[in-house]
C-alpha positions in Angstrom: 166.7 58.0 86.0 170.3 57.6 84.4 173.7 56.3 85.5 177.1 57.0 83.9 178.8 54.1 82.2 181.7 54.6 79.9 181.0 58.3 79.7 177.5 57.6 78.2 174.4 57.2 80.2 172.4 54.2 80.8 168.7 55.4 80.4 166.3 53.4 82.4 162.6 53.1 81.6 162.5 54.9 78.2 159.2 54.7 76.6 159.4 54.2 72.8 156.7 56.5 71.3 157.0 56.4 67.5 158.9 54.9 64.6 161.7 56.9 62.9 164.0 56.9 59.9 166.2 54.1 58.9 164.2 51.5 60.6 164.7 52.8 64.0 162.2 53.9 66.7 162.5 56.7 69.2 161.6 58.0 72.6 162.5 61.2 74.6 164.6 61.6 77.6 165.1 65.0 79.2 163.8 66.5 75.9 166.5 64.8 73.9 165.4 62.5 71.1 166.8 58.8 71.6 166.9 56.5 68.7 166.8 52.8 69.6 166.8 50.1 66.9 164.7 46.9 67.1 162.1 48.5 69.3 158.4 49.4 68.5 156.2 52.0 69.9 154.8 51.0 73.4 158.1 49.2 74.4 159.5 50.6 77.7 163.3 49.8 77.7 166.6 50.4 79.5 169.0 51.8 77.0 172.7 52.0 76.9 173.7 55.2 74.8 176.6 54.5 72.4 176.7 57.9 70.6 175.7 61.5 71.4 175.1 64.4 69.1 173.8 67.8 70.0 170.3 67.1 69.2 169.9 63.4 69.6 171.4 60.2 71.0 171.5 56.6 69.8 171.8 53.4 71.9 170.8 49.8 72.2 168.5 47.9 74.5 169.9 46.2 77.5 166.5 45.2 79.1 162.9 45.3 78.2 161.0 46.7 81.2 157.7 46.2 79.2 157.0 45.0 75.8 154.5 46.8 73.6 151.2 45.1 72.8 151.9 45.9 69.2 154.9 43.7 69.1 155.1 40.5 67.1 157.5 37.7 67.2 160.2 38.0 64.4 160.1 34.9 62.1 163.9 35.0 61.0 166.7 33.7 63.3 169.0 36.4 62.1 166.7 39.2 63.1 168.6 41.9 65.1 172.0 41.0 63.8 171.5 40.9 59.9 170.5 44.5 59.6 167.7 43.7 57.0 164.0 43.4 57.6 164.2 45.6 60.7 160.4 45.8 61.2 159.7 42.0 61.5 158.7 42.8 65.2 156.0 45.1 64.0 152.5 44.0 62.6 152.3 44.5 58.8 149.3 46.9 59.2 151.4 49.1 61.5 154.3 49.0 59.0 151.9 50.3 56.2 150.4 53.0 58.4 153.8 54.4 59.2 154.9 54.4 55.6 151.9 56.3 54.7 152.7 58.7 57.5 156.4 58.9 56.4 155.3 60.0 52.7 153.0 62.5 54.3 155.5 64.0 56.5 158.2 64.3 53.9 156.0 65.8 51.2 154.6 68.2 53.7 157.6 69.2 55.5 160.2 69.2 52.6 157.9 69.9 49.7 155.8 72.6 51.4 153.2 72.1 48.8 149.3 71.7 48.8 148.6 68.1 48.8 145.4 66.0 48.3 144.5 63.2 50.8 147.2 60.7 50.7 145.9 57.1 49.9 146.9 54.4 52.5 150.1 52.5 51.5 149.4 49.8 49.1 150.4 46.5 50.8 152.5 43.7 49.2 150.5 40.4 48.7 153.6 38.6 49.7 155.5 39.7 52.9 158.0 36.7 52.8 160.0 35.3 49.8 159.0 38.3 47.7 162.4 39.3 46.2 163.6 38.2 42.8 167.2 39.1 43.5 169.8 38.7 46.4 173.5 39.1 46.5 175.7 37.1 49.0 179.2 37.6 50.1 181.9 35.0 51.0 184.2 35.7 53.8 187.0 33.7 55.4 185.8 34.6 58.9 182.1 35.0 59.9 180.8 37.8 62.0 180.5 36.8 65.7 177.7 38.3 68.0 178.5 39.6 71.5 177.3 36.2 73.0 179.6 34.2 70.6 182.7 36.3 71.4 182.1 35.5 75.0 182.2 31.8 74.4 185.8 30.5 73.9 184.4 27.4 72.1 182.9 29.4 69.2 185.1 29.5 66.2 185.0 32.3 63.4 184.5 29.8 60.5 184.0 30.9 56.8 180.8 32.6 55.9 178.4 33.0 52.9 175.8 35.7 53.8 175.2 39.4 54.2 177.5 42.2 55.1 176.9 43.6 58.6 175.5 47.2 58.2 178.2 49.9 57.7 180.9 47.2 57.9 182.5 46.2 54.6 184.7 43.6 56.1 182.2 41.9 58.3 179.8 39.2 56.9 177.0 37.5 58.7 176.8 33.7 57.9 173.2 33.1 56.7 171.4 29.9 57.6 167.9 30.7 56.1 166.9 33.8 54.4 163.2 34.6 54.1 163.5 37.0 51.4 163.8 35.1 48.2 161.9 31.9 47.2 163.7 28.5 46.7 166.0 27.4 45.2 167.8 30.5 46.6 168.4 29.0 50.1 169.4 25.5 48.9 171.7 26.9 46.2 173.6 29.1 48.8 173.9 26.2 51.3 175.0 23.7 48.7 177.7 26.0 47.3 179.1 26.8 50.7 179.1 23.1 51.7 180.8 22.0 48.5 183.5 24.8 48.6 184.4 23.9 52.3 184.5 20.2 51.5 186.8 20.7 48.5 189.3 23.3 49.8 188.0 26.4 48.1 189.3 29.5 49.8 186.9 32.3 50.8 187.6 36.1 50.3 189.5 38.1 52.8 188.6 41.8 52.3 191.9 43.0 53.7 194.4 40.9 51.9 192.1 40.3 49.0 193.0 36.6 48.9 190.5 33.8 48.3 188.9 32.4 45.2 185.3 32.6 46.4 184.0 36.3 46.4 180.2 36.6 45.8 177.1 35.1 44.3 173.9 36.5 42.9 170.7 34.6 42.7 167.8 35.9 40.6 164.4 34.3 40.3 161.5 35.0 38.1 157.8 34.4 38.5 158.0 32.1 35.3 160.1 29.8 37.4 163.4 30.5 35.7 166.5 31.0 37.8 169.8 32.8 37.1 173.0 32.2 39.2 176.0 34.5 38.9 179.2 33.3 40.9 181.9 35.9 41.3 185.4 34.5 41.6 188.6 36.4 42.9 191.0 34.7 40.4 190.6 33.2 37.0 191.4 29.6 37.8 189.3 27.6 35.3 189.9 24.2 37.1 188.3 25.5 40.3 185.6 27.4 38.5 184.7 24.4 36.1 184.6 22.0 39.0 182.3 24.1 41.3 179.8 25.2 38.4 179.6 21.7 36.9 178.5 20.5 40.4 175.9 23.4 40.7 174.6 22.7 37.4 174.1 19.0 38.0 172.7 19.5 41.5 170.2 22.2 40.5 168.8 21.5 36.9 166.2 24.2 37.6 169.0 26.8 37.0 168.3 28.1 33.5 171.0 30.7 33.4 174.5 30.0 34.9 177.2 32.7 34.8 180.6 33.4 36.3 182.5 36.7 36.8 186.1 37.3 37.6 186.7 40.1 39.9 190.2 40.8 41.1 189.5 44.5 42.0 189.6 45.9 45.5 185.8 46.3 45.5 182.9 44.1 45.0 181.3 46.1 42.2 180.8 43.9 39.0 178.8 46.5 37.0 182.1 47.3 34.9 182.9 43.4 34.5 181.8 41.0 31.8 179.6 38.0 32.9 180.6 34.7 31.2 177.9 32.4 30.3 178.9 28.9 31.6 175.6 27.1 30.8 171.9 27.7 29.8 170.4 30.9 28.3 171.9 34.4 28.7 168.7 35.7 30.4 165.7 34.8 32.3 162.1 36.1 31.5 159.6 37.9 33.7 156.0 38.2 32.6 153.6 41.0 33.5 150.0 41.1 32.1 150.9 39.0 29.1 154.2 40.9 28.2 157.6 39.3 28.4 160.5 41.0 29.7 164.3 39.9 29.4 166.3 40.1 32.5 170.1 39.7 32.0 172.9 39.3 34.6 173.1 43.2 34.6 169.6 44.2 34.0 167.6 46.3 36.5 164.2 44.8 37.3 162.0 45.9 40.3 163.1 43.3 43.0 159.5 42.5 44.1 158.0 41.3 40.9 154.3 40.9 42.0 154.2 44.3 43.7 156.1 45.8 40.7 152.9 44.9 38.7 150.8 46.8 41.2 153.2 49.8 41.1 153.1 50.0 37.3 149.3 49.8 37.3 149.1 52.7 39.6 151.5 54.7 37.3 149.5 53.8 34.3 146.3 54.7 35.8 147.7 58.1 37.0 149.2 58.7 33.4 145.6 58.5 32.0 146.9 58.0 28.5 144.9 58.7 25.3 145.4 57.0 21.9 146.7 60.1 20.3 149.3 61.1 23.1 153.0 60.9 23.3 154.6 59.5 26.5 158.2 60.2 27.6 159.4 57.5 30.0 162.4 59.0 31.7 164.9 56.8 33.6 163.2 53.9 31.8 165.6 51.2 32.9 164.8 48.2 30.7 161.8 49.8 29.3 159.2 48.0 31.6 157.0 50.9 32.2 157.5 52.1 28.6 156.3 48.9 27.2 153.7 48.3 29.9 152.0 51.6 28.8 152.7 51.5 25.1 149.4 50.0 24.0 147.4 53.0 25.6 149.1 55.8 23.5 150.5 56.7 20.1 154.2 56.8 21.0 156.7 56.3 23.8 160.2 57.7 24.1 162.4 56.2 26.8 165.8 57.5 28.1 168.1 55.6 30.3 171.8 56.1 31.4 172.9 52.4 31.1 173.4 51.2 27.4 172.9 47.5 28.3 169.4 48.4 29.9 168.4 50.4 26.7 169.4 47.3 24.6 167.1 45.1 26.9 164.4 47.7 26.4 164.6 47.5 22.6 164.5 43.7 22.9 161.6 43.7 25.2 159.5 45.8 22.7 160.5 43.4 19.8 159.6 40.4 21.9 156.2 41.8 22.6 155.6 43.0 19.0 155.5 46.7 20.3 156.5 49.1 17.4 155.6 52.5 19.0 158.5 52.8 21.4 161.9 54.6 20.9 164.7 54.4 23.3 167.8 56.4 23.9 170.9 55.8 26.1 172.8 58.5 27.8 173.0 60.8 30.8 169.6 62.4 31.3 171.0 65.9 31.5 172.9 65.5 28.3 170.2 63.7 26.4 167.0 65.5 27.4 167.1 69.0 26.0 164.9 71.4 24.0 166.4 70.0 20.6 165.6 66.5 21.8 161.9 67.4 22.5 161.6 69.2 19.2 163.1 66.2 17.4 160.9 63.6 19.3 157.7 65.6 19.6 156.4 67.4 22.8 155.3 65.0 25.4 151.6 65.0 26.4 152.6 62.9 29.5 155.8 62.2 31.3 156.5 59.4 33.8 159.6 59.9 35.9 161.3 57.1 37.8 164.7 58.4 38.9 167.3 57.0 41.2 167.2 57.8 45.0 169.0 61.2 44.3 166.0 62.3 42.2 165.9 64.6 39.3 168.7 67.0 38.4 167.4 70.6 38.3 168.5 71.0 34.5 166.2 68.1 33.6 163.4 69.6 35.6 163.8 72.8 33.6 163.5 71.1 30.3 160.4 69.2 31.5 158.9 72.6 32.6 159.6 74.2 29.1 158.2 71.0 27.5 155.1 71.6 29.4 153.3 68.1 29.4 149.6 68.0 30.4 150.3 65.5 33.0 153.2 63.9 34.9 153.6 60.8 37.1 156.5 60.8 39.4 157.4 57.4 40.8 160.1 57.7 43.7 162.0 55.2 45.9 162.9 58.3 48.0 160.0 60.6 49.1 162.4 63.2 50.4 164.0 63.9 47.2 160.7 63.5 45.5 159.4 66.3 47.8 162.4 68.5 46.8 161.6 68.0 43.2 157.8 68.6 43.5 158.5 71.9 45.2 160.3 72.9 42.1 157.4 71.8 39.7 154.8 73.3 42.0 154.5 76.6 40.3 153.3 75.1 37.1 151.9 71.7 38.3 149.4 70.6 40.9 149.7 67.3 42.9 146.3 65.7 42.6 146.9 62.1 43.6 149.5 60.4 45.9 149.8 56.6 46.3 152.5 55.0 48.6 153.4 51.4 47.5 155.1 48.9 49.7 157.8 47.2 47.7 159.8 46.0 50.7 157.8 44.6 53.6 159.6 44.6 57.0 161.9 47.4 56.0 161.5 51.3 56.3 161.6 51.7 52.6 158.7 52.9 50.6 157.9 53.7 47.0 155.6 56.6 46.2 153.7 57.5 43.1 152.5 61.2 42.5 150.1 62.4 39.8 150.6 66.1 38.7 148.6 68.1 36.3 149.3 71.5 34.6 147.9 74.4 36.4 
């Protein structure tokens, strides 16, 4: 049954039947797919449609007719508004089951290749406070919910929190975030309180005024903490006053940086972090190895689960003492150094020069002498001449960005003809596309999904390939 409202129907009694992409769930109405966020399979809901396409519609819940027995109570007060952790209302076992199904569907539908039985998604030991890095944004006006907008007594005060999804200029003020362990929450709360009490202005994304812009908190399993505060102007009096207060209040901060960003966007990758106090890095540890993490370093954001992921990759690589390993998209060399003791030689390639410098330092720190690292665009660095100069790889580990591997790189890999490959991916869809290209020469013999981000739709996937 449906009634017209603002040219879009209000669908009554829609049964949610399955989970879908981007953290949504879906049902069908008159043979049309309807995507509805914040629902779970088994819910029966009245849905107000807000957008229509030829093959599907999207809407939001206006009433729960019946709640699913699979539903659990979200633990975060910001659930449904923040945009993160969209599956808090789903039991963790169900999240893992769907992630396994998601990998199977994408590898089958997109890759169209023969697959072995896919292992159940490897769950994260921690489902709360598992992240080691979070970025928060200052805003001169906080985002107001529909209920708050209807209340004339509610004031849009300044915010320090997360961007509302798909809205660069809207920031939700965060009270408590369940993603990162303390002292992340107390640091954020104290900085906001101090800034408000002392007249610091918060950033306006339209006028680009306001001295307080962003802050990044990095934590490590070793207990070390890094804080990077991004200011919108180089006013040393304001900067020094705030950072001295933060350093005195939180002596557990071992690395305190600031960045000056006067650009029109929030990216700081092209800006220079200035060390205010402490060390210029924090240290992560994994299986006795130490890894340097600087203000610009990439490190898997779930440290404990990263160890499980890398163990799977190393097991799939099945390295022998006389073999050469290529670690492509090596980042700061974590996988390369993690695997170095199992083989004769490791060659790592990464686009970011700073990451390669960290990779070399990590090898030095850990007394690893059989690694060589190169910085540059993968398409430019990895060619037939490079392979001839560094030796043909017996094994290749690939861990590319979400866009996957460029086809010219795949062509070089096919000509290099390693005996085995391990493809680690944060995007099974592009992984499936690449596996289809490799399929003529390589057979997929093992697939292991790994959950790096509980309560989200994201899944990491590790695939083992052997030469046909």
